N, C-alpha and C positions, 0 to 999 in steps of 0.2 A: 403611487401609494406603496408603502412598505409594510409587508406582513410581518408581524412580530415573530421573534424566535420562539419556538415551542418550549415547553418545560423539558429539562434534562430527563432522559428516560430512567424509570425505576428498573433495577435488575430483575430479570425473569429466569435466571439460571439456564440460559440458552447453551452455555458451554461448560456446564458443570461436569467435572471429571475429565475434561479435555486438556491437552497440552498445546500451547500455541507459541510459535516463533514469529517475531515481527522484525523486519529489517528497517533501517533508517527510522528508528523509533525515538531518537533523542530530539530534544527541542520541544516545539509546541505544535507541530504539524499533524497531518493525518496519521502518520505512523504512531506517534505518541498516543493520540486519541484512540486508535484501534487497540493498542496494547492495554490502555487503561480500561476500555470497555470490555475487553476480553477478561481481564481480571475481575471486573465487576460482575461479569456473567458466570463466574465460577471456575475459570481456567487457571491452570498454572502456566506462567508465562516466562519466556526468555526473550529479551530485547537485544538488538544488535545495532551498532552504528560505528562509524570510523572515528568519532569524536569522543574521547574517553571521558572528559569531565562532564560534558552534557549528557552522556549515556548514564553515568553514575547519578547525576541529578535527576534524570528521568525515572530511574529505578526507585530512588528515595521518594520522589513525589507520588508515584503509583502506590507504593506501600503505605505512605502516610494518608493519602486521600481516599484510598479504597479500604484501608484497614486489613490488608492481606499480607501474606509473606512477600518479602522483597523479591521482585523478579530477578532471575539470573541474568547476567549480562555477558556479552562477548564482543570485543572490538573486532570489526571486520571491514575491510575494504572490498566491496563487492566486485571490483575490477580485477581481483586476484583470485584465481581458482584455488590456489593453495589456502588462502584465508577463508574462502567459501567452504571448502572441505573441512577446515578446522571448525567453522561455525556449526556445520552439521554434526561433527563428532562431539563437540561440546554440548550441543542441544540434546543429543541422545544420552550423553552421560548425565546431564543435569536433570532431564525430565523423564528418562526411561524410554520414551518414544515420542515421536512428533506426530500429533494428530492434524495440526493445522499449521501451514506456512503462509504468512502474509508478506508478499513481495511488494514492498513500498518504495524501494530505492529509485530515485530519478533525479535528473538534472536538467534544468531549463536554461533560459537566457534569451535575449532578443537581439537579433542581428540579421541584416538583409543578406540574401543569398550572394549578391555580388561582393559583399564585404566579408563573407564567412571564410575562415581559414580551414584547412584540412583538420587541424588540431581541434578547433571548435566543433566541427561536425563529428569527428571521431569520438571526442570526449562525451558528448551528449548521448550518442548512440551506445557507447560502451557502458556508461552508468545506467542508462534508462532501459536499454533493450538487451544488450549482450549479457549484462549481469543477471537478468531474468533467466536467460538460457543457462548460465552457470549454476544458479541456485536450483533451478528445476532439475537439471542433470544430476546435481549432488544429492538432492533429497528424494527424488522419485524411487530409486532402488529400495530405500528404507520403507517407503510407503507401500511399494509393490509387495515387499516381503510380508508386510502386515495385512495385505489385501484391504487396506482402508487408508483414508487420508484425504485432506482437502488443501488445495492451494487457492489463494485469492490474490490476484494481481491488480496493481493500480495503473489504469490506463488514463485517458483524458478525452474529453469531447473533441480536442484538437486532432485526435486520430480520425475523426469524421469531418471536422469543420476547418475551413481555411482561415488563417490569420497571418497578417504580415509580420515578418521577422521571426517566425516560428517554424521555418521549414525543417530544421534539424529535429526539434522537439516533436513536431507533429508526425514526422516520418517515424521517429522512434516509438511514439505511442500507437500509431497505426500498426507498427510491427508487434507491439505488445498484444494488441487485439488479435492479430492473425496467429501469433504464436499460441495464445490462449486457446483459440479454436482448434488448432491442429493438435496441440499437446493434450487438450481435453479429450479428444477422440481416442488418442493412444492410451491414455490413462484409464478410460472408462472400463476397459476389459479387465483391468487389474483392481477394480473396486475403488479407484481414486478419482476425485472430481477436481477440475481446474476451471475456475471462472474469473471474471474481472469486473471491477467497477470502473465507470467512466465519469469522473466528476467534471462539472463545468467550472465553478469558482468557489473555492473554500478558503476563507480568510484566516490567515495566521500571521504573526509578526514577520517571519522570514519573507513571505510573499510581499508584504507591504514594503519591506526593505529593498527588494530588487525590482519593484514595479512602480512606475510613476503614479502619482495621484490621479493624473488625467486618464491614464490607461485603466486604472482600477475603476474610476467613475464610469468610463465607457463600458467596461465589462459588467458592472453592476446593473446598468441600464438595460442590458440584454436579458436580465433575469426577471421572470414573471412575478416573483415575490418582492422585487425591489430591494433585495439584499443578497449578499453572498451566503453560501451554506456555512454553518458552523462545522468545524472539522469532525465533531462527534456525529453529525448527521451523515457524513460520508462513512464514518466508522460503523454506524448502525447497519448500513447495507453490507459492508464487509462481514460483519458478524452474522447477518442473515445467511450469506453465502457460505460462511464457515460452519454454520450449524446444520443440524439434521433437518431443519425446516426446508432446506433447498435440496433435498436428497435426489431429486430427479433432474437437477441442472448440471450440465457440464459443457465446457466450450462456449459459454455465454458471456456476453459483455452487457452489464446492466448500467444504464445511464443514471447518474445521480445528479439530476439537473432540474431547474425550474425554467429553462430557456423556452421562449415562445417557439411554437412549431412554425 
């Protein structure tokens, strides 16, 4: 049985007056959904990605669909500390300060361990895990100086669960979880919170492009609702963690999943 998708949420002003930066926000995935939901909830938003045309398209779509000012944009390759530092400086210049940073960048792929090259391993860990370290290191001093701020990281249930062909991605996402816990403790004494979401399966066109129909059907069968999550359902939990409603949470990883126990 498939449980229907619920209605799209009505804005509640959860982030009214806040400023939000979202990485990997081009296209139609979780990053775009998080940026759009943040704008709907009253935030001023800057979105970043390495793909210029898709990034501009995303900013235009958010402005048109939400009826808000067009989000600021910044082209950034998160594997470059120089570009990450540039993103931080551009965000502060455009927004005045950064209240919320949503670290969404990640890279997957399917390959058996015996066939995996050093480059495949290193690339996935660099984009998915080391970039998180770069972003956190760049933005934390700004938040520390303000004695406030929130970071929300995008992990995955594969950080907990085994799946063939995903050793590099699962290792990176487990690292995201561990990094979130440790950095969250460090940041707490400075008034900054760091948490993560751990989605199971959120459907969007890019995922469908890089995953076989057979594998997607297998993954959907593991979900109690009989369907994948909508990307905005994951974004909703990100916004909860970004908002003052989660004020006592830091170093936590929240599963966004309907998988059977």
